[in-house]
C-alpha positions in Angstrom: 122.5 125.6 115.0 120.8 126.9 117.4 121.9 127.5 121.3 120.5 125.7 124.0 118.6 127.5 125.8 119.9 128.1 129.2 116.7 129.1 131.5 115.3 125.1 130.6 118.8 124.0 131.4 118.2 121.5 134.5 122.1 121.2 135.5 124.4 123.6 136.9 128.1 122.8 136.7 128.6 121.9 140.2 126.3 118.7 139.4 127.3 118.8 136.1 131.0 117.9 137.8 129.7 115.5 139.9 127.8 113.8 136.2 131.4 113.7 135.2 133.3 112.5 138.5 130.7 109.3 138.3 132.9 108.5 135.1 136.0 106.0 135.2 138.4 108.5 136.6 136.5 111.1 136.1 137.1 112.3 139.1 140.5 113.3 138.3 138.7 116.1 136.8 138.9 118.0 140.1 142.7 118.5 140.2 143.3 120.1 136.7 146.2 122.1 137.1 144.7 124.6 133.9 148.4 123.6 132.1 147.1 124.1 129.2 148.5 121.1 127.8 145.3 119.6 126.5 144.6 122.6 124.4 147.9 122.9 122.8 147.5 119.5 121.5 144.1 119.4 120.3 144.2 119.6 116.4 140.2 121.9 116.5 141.9 124.1 119.1 141.9 127.1 117.3 137.9 126.2 116.0 137.1 125.8 119.5 135.1 128.0 121.6 135.7 126.0 124.5 139.0 124.1 123.8 139.7 121.3 126.8 141.5 123.7 129.1 138.9 126.9 128.8 136.1 124.3 129.3 137.1 123.2 132.6 137.8 127.0 133.6 134.7 127.5 132.6 132.8 125.4 134.3 134.6 126.1 137.6 133.2 129.5 137.2 129.5 128.1 137.0 129.5 128.7 133.0 127.8 125.8 131.9 125.6 127.1 130.2 127.6 129.5 128.7 129.5 126.0 127.4 126.7 124.6 126.2 125.4 127.3 124.2 127.8 127.1 121.6 128.2 123.9 119.3 132.1 123.6 118.8 132.7 120.9 121.0 131.6 118.9 117.7 134.7 119.4 116.4 135.9 117.5 119.2 137.0 114.1 117.7 138.0 112.0 120.6 141.5 111.7 119.3 142.7 110.9 123.0 145.7 113.2 122.3 144.4 115.5 125.1 144.0 112.7 127.5 147.8 111.3 126.8 149.4 114.2 127.5 147.1 115.4 130.9 149.8 114.9 133.6 146.9 115.0 136.0 145.4 112.2 133.8 142.3 113.5 133.6 140.4 111.1 130.6 139.1 114.2 128.7 138.0 113.2 125.5 136.0 110.5 127.0 134.9 111.9 130.0 134.5 115.3 130.0 133.7 116.1 125.9 132.0 113.3 126.0 129.6 114.6 128.9 129.0 117.9 127.2 128.3 116.4 123.4 125.8 114.0 126.2 123.8 117.1 127.1 124.1 118.6 123.7 122.2 115.4 122.1 119.7 115.8 124.8 118.4 118.9 124.2 118.3 118.2 120.6 121.5 120.4 119.4 123.0 118.2 116.9 124.5 119.1 113.4 122.4 117.9 111.1 124.8 114.9 108.8 125.5 113.4 112.5 121.7 113.6 114.1 120.9 111.3 110.4 123.8 109.2 110.9 122.4 108.3 114.4 119.0 108.1 113.4 120.4 105.8 110.8 122.3 103.8 113.4 118.7 103.6 115.4 116.4 102.4 112.5 119.3 100.2 110.7 121.8 99.4 112.7 124.6 101.4 110.7 125.5 104.6 110.8 125.4 104.2 106.5 121.7 103.8 106.6 122.1 100.1 104.8 119.6 97.4 104.8 120.7 94.7 107.6 119.8 92.0 104.8 123.1 93.0 102.6 125.5 93.2 105.4 127.3 89.7 104.1 126.7 91.1 100.5 130.5 91.5 100.3 131.3 87.5 100.8 129.8 87.2 97.7 132.1 84.9 96.0 134.0 83.7 99.4 130.8 81.5 100.6 133.6 78.5 100.8 136.1 80.6 103.0 133.3 82.6 105.2 130.8 80.9 107.7 127.7 83.0 107.7 126.4 81.5 111.0 122.9 82.4 111.2 122.0 79.9 108.2 125.0 77.5 109.3 125.4 77.1 113.3 128.8 75.3 113.7 131.3 75.9 116.7 134.0 77.8 114.8 137.8 79.3 115.9 137.3 82.7 115.2 134.1 85.1 115.0 134.8 88.1 113.3 133.6 91.3 113.8 133.1 92.6 110.6 131.6 96.4 111.4 129.7 98.6 109.3 132.2 99.8 106.8 134.3 96.6 106.6 130.2 95.4 105.7 128.9 98.3 103.5 131.6 100.6 102.4 133.1 99.5 98.8 136.2 100.7 99.3 136.6 98.8 103.0 135.1 96.0 102.1 138.1 95.0 99.7 140.3 95.1 103.2 137.7 92.7 103.8 137.7 90.3 101.2 142.0 90.8 101.7 141.9 89.5 105.5 139.8 86.3 103.7 142.6 85.2 101.8 145.4 86.1 104.4 143.0 83.8 107.3 142.4 81.4 104.1 145.9 80.9 103.9 146.1 80.9 107.5 143.8 78.1 108.1 141.5 79.5 110.2 137.7 78.7 110.9 136.0 82.0 110.4 132.6 82.7 110.8 130.9 86.0 110.8 127.1 87.3 111.8 126.0 88.7 108.5 122.3 90.5 109.4 122.7 89.5 112.9 125.8 92.0 113.4 125.4 95.4 113.7 126.9 98.6 114.8 129.3 98.4 117.2 128.2 101.9 118.7 131.4 102.8 120.1 131.5 106.2 117.7 128.0 106.9 118.8 128.6 107.0 122.6 131.8 109.2 122.3 129.2 111.2 120.1 127.1 111.4 122.7 124.5 109.1 122.3 125.5 106.3 125.1 121.7 105.1 125.5 121.9 104.2 121.7 125.5 102.8 122.1 124.1 100.0 125.0 121.4 99.6 123.2 123.6 98.5 120.0 125.8 96.9 122.3 123.3 94.5 124.2 122.1 93.3 120.8 125.6 91.9 119.8 125.9 91.1 122.9 122.5 88.4 122.0 124.4 87.9 119.1 127.2 86.7 120.2 125.4 84.7 122.8 124.0 82.3 119.8 127.0 81.1 119.1 130.2 79.2 119.5 133.4 80.3 118.8 137.1 80.8 120.5 137.7 84.8 120.5 136.7 87.6 118.6 138.4 89.3 115.5 138.3 92.3 114.3 139.8 95.1 111.7 137.7 97.9 113.3 140.4 99.8 116.5 136.7 101.3 117.4 134.8 97.9 117.7 137.9 96.7 119.2 137.6 99.0 122.0 134.1 98.9 122.5 134.4 95.1 123.2 137.6 94.8 124.8 136.1 97.9 127.2 133.1 99.1 127.1 130.8 95.4 127.0 132.1 93.4 129.5 130.5 96.6 132.1 127.1 95.8 130.0 127.7 91.6 130.7 128.9 91.2 127.2 132.6 89.9 128.0 134.7 88.3 125.0 138.4 87.9 124.4 139.2 90.0 121.2 142.0 90.8 119.5 142.1 93.3 116.7 143.7 91.8 113.5 147.0 93.5 113.5 147.6 91.8 117.2 146.5 88.2 115.1 148.7 88.5 112.2 151.8 89.8 114.5 151.0 86.4 116.6 151.0 84.4 113.6 154.3 85.8 112.0 156.3 82.7 111.7 153.5 81.1 110.0 152.7 84.3 107.3 156.9 84.6 107.0 156.1 80.7 105.4 154.0 82.0 103.2 154.8 85.2 101.5 156.1 84.7 97.9 155.9 88.5 96.6 158.0 91.1 97.5 156.6 94.7 98.0 159.5 96.5 97.1 158.6 100.1 98.9 158.9 103.1 101.9 155.7 102.6 103.9 154.7 104.7 106.9 152.3 103.4 109.0 149.5 105.4 110.4 148.7 104.8 114.4 145.4 104.9 114.1 143.8 106.6 117.3 142.0 103.5 119.0 144.2 101.3 118.4 147.3 103.0 119.7 146.8 105.8 122.7 143.6 104.4 123.5 144.8 100.5 123.8 148.2 100.6 123.7 149.1 98.9 120.6 152.2 100.0 118.9 154.2 97.3 117.7 152.1 94.5 116.7 151.7 96.7 112.9 154.8 97.2 112.6 156.3 93.5 113.4 153.8 92.6 110.6 154.8 95.3 107.7 158.4 94.2 108.9 157.8 90.9 108.3 156.9 92.0 104.7 159.6 91.0 102.0 161.0 94.0 100.5 159.0 96.7 102.7 161.3 99.4 104.2 159.2 100.6 107.0 159.7 105.0 107.4 158.1 106.8 110.5 156.8 110.0 110.1 157.0 113.2 112.1 154.1 111.6 114.3 154.2 108.4 115.5 152.9 105.9 118.3 151.4 108.4 121.1 151.8 111.2 119.0 150.0 110.1 116.0 148.3 112.5 113.8 144.6 111.9 113.5 142.5 111.0 110.4 139.6 113.0 111.6 136.7 110.4 112.0 136.4 109.3 115.3 134.1 110.7 118.1 131.1 111.1 115.0 133.8 113.1 113.1 133.3 111.0 110.2 129.8 112.0 109.9 130.4 115.4 110.6 132.9 116.6 107.2 130.7 119.2 106.7 130.1 120.9 109.4 134.3 120.2 109.8 135.1 122.0 107.0 132.0 125.2 107.9 134.2 125.8 110.8 138.1 125.0 110.2 137.8 124.7 106.8 140.9 121.9 107.2 140.4 118.4 107.2 143.0 116.5 109.6 143.6 113.2 107.0 145.5 116.1 104.8 147.7 116.9 107.2 148.4 112.8 107.7 149.1 113.0 104.1 151.4 115.7 104.1 153.3 114.0 107.0 153.4 110.9 104.8 154.4 112.6 101.4 157.4 114.8 103.5 158.4 111.4 105.5 158.7 110.2 101.3 156.4 107.3 101.6 155.5 105.3 98.7 152.4 103.2 100.6 150.4 105.1 103.6 149.3 101.2 105.5 147.0 101.9 107.7 144.7 99.7 110.3 140.9 100.8 110.5 138.5 101.3 108.2 137.9 105.1 108.8 141.0 105.9 107.4 141.3 104.2 103.9 138.5 106.7 102.1 139.7 109.7 104.5 143.5 109.4 103.5 142.3 108.7 99.6 139.8 111.2 99.0 143.1 114.1 101.0 145.9 112.0 98.1 143.5 113.8 95.3 144.4 117.2 97.0 147.1 116.8 98.7 150.1 119.0 96.6 152.5 115.7 96.1 151.2 113.0 97.1 149.6 112.0 93.5 151.5 108.5 93.7 150.8 107.6 97.5 149.1 104.3 98.1 147.0 103.9 100.7 146.7 100.5 102.1 145.4 98.7 105.2 147.6 96.6 106.9 145.8 93.0 105.8 145.8 94.2 101.8 149.7 94.7 101.7 150.1 90.9 103.6 147.3 89.4 101.2 149.2 91.0 98.2 152.7 89.7 99.2 150.5 86.1 99.9 149.2 85.7 96.4 146.2 86.1 98.6 143.8 88.6 97.3 140.4 86.9 96.6 
C-alpha cells in the first residue's frame, strides 16, 4: 500500500476532530486523558504505527497527514475492547478508528483483499462474491420447514435474517440447518428472504465504507417492508448490531433478537425437548458484537447450562474482557494483511485459552468464529481434539434435531 498524498488532503486535524465529534458520543474524544489503557488492551497494538492513544495525541499535535500516511489502522478489528475500558467513554473503535478508515477509503488506500470484499459486496450483495440466486441453496431438503418469502408471500412469526456466511459458507450453513431443526421443534413459523436478502453491511461500515453500508441497509429495509412478520431473528451478531443500532437512523426500525436471546427466552420449552446428553466441558466464547457492544452475556450461558451433560467452564478472558476472533471491522477479509504485519492470528490466542481451560468444546455464537477457530485448532498445539460448535448446533444435537 502506498502512502496517502497529504498535499491533496482536504482536512486538517481540527476539521477531522470536528467530524469525529459529530458521531454518537464522538465529542468525548476531546476529553481523552492520554491514560493509555486503550492502547494497552488493543490486541494488535504492537503492529500499529498509531494505536488509539498515540493516534489521538498525533491529531492533537496537528499530525493528521502522518496518521493517514500509514496503513496500520487496518489492523483494527473493531473489537471495542478500547472503548470498553476507556475511562472517558470515548467511542474509539466505532468513532475514531472507523473515521480514519473512511478517509483512507476515500483516498483509495485500501488493502487489496479488503477492496475485493467491498467490491463484491457492492456487485453481488455479499463479500464472498456469490450469486444472489444461490443465497437460499442451503435450505435444500428443508423447504417444508422454511418459508421462502419471495415465492410464498404470507405472514410469518419470524423473519430470519440468515446473513452472508450463514447463507454461503459451507461450514456456517451447517449452523443454519441446525437452527432450522431447533426452530421446527419449537413450532416457530419462520420465513427467509432468500435472494432478496443482502449483506447487513455492518462490517463494511466499520471498515470505512459507510456509503456502501447505507446502500445495503436501505435495500434490506425495502425487502423487510414487503413482508409481514412479528420480529427479525438472526444468528449473526454483526447483523444484530446493524439492525438494532444502525438501521433505525435510516428509518428501518424492527424488533430484532439474536438466536441466543431467542433460545434463552424459550428455555422452558427447550428443556422438555432435550433427549441426548452432551457430556463435555464446554467453554463459551463471547463474540465482541454480542457481548461488549450489545451487553448480551448471560443468555448464551443459560442455554448452554440447560443442555444435559454440559459442564460450562470459563476461559481466562470472558464477558466484557473477551478476546476477539479477529474477524470484525473488516478483519474477516484481511487475514493476509494481518499476518504480514503481525505474524499472529487472534483466533490462535483464543483457541489456546480454550485448551488451557481444559475445554473439550468451544461454543460460539457468531458465523465469523466457526471457520476461524476451526482453522486454529489445526495449528495450535494441544487443540487437535477441540470441537468448535455454534450454540445452536449443540442445542440441536441434544434435541436430536440436526437435519
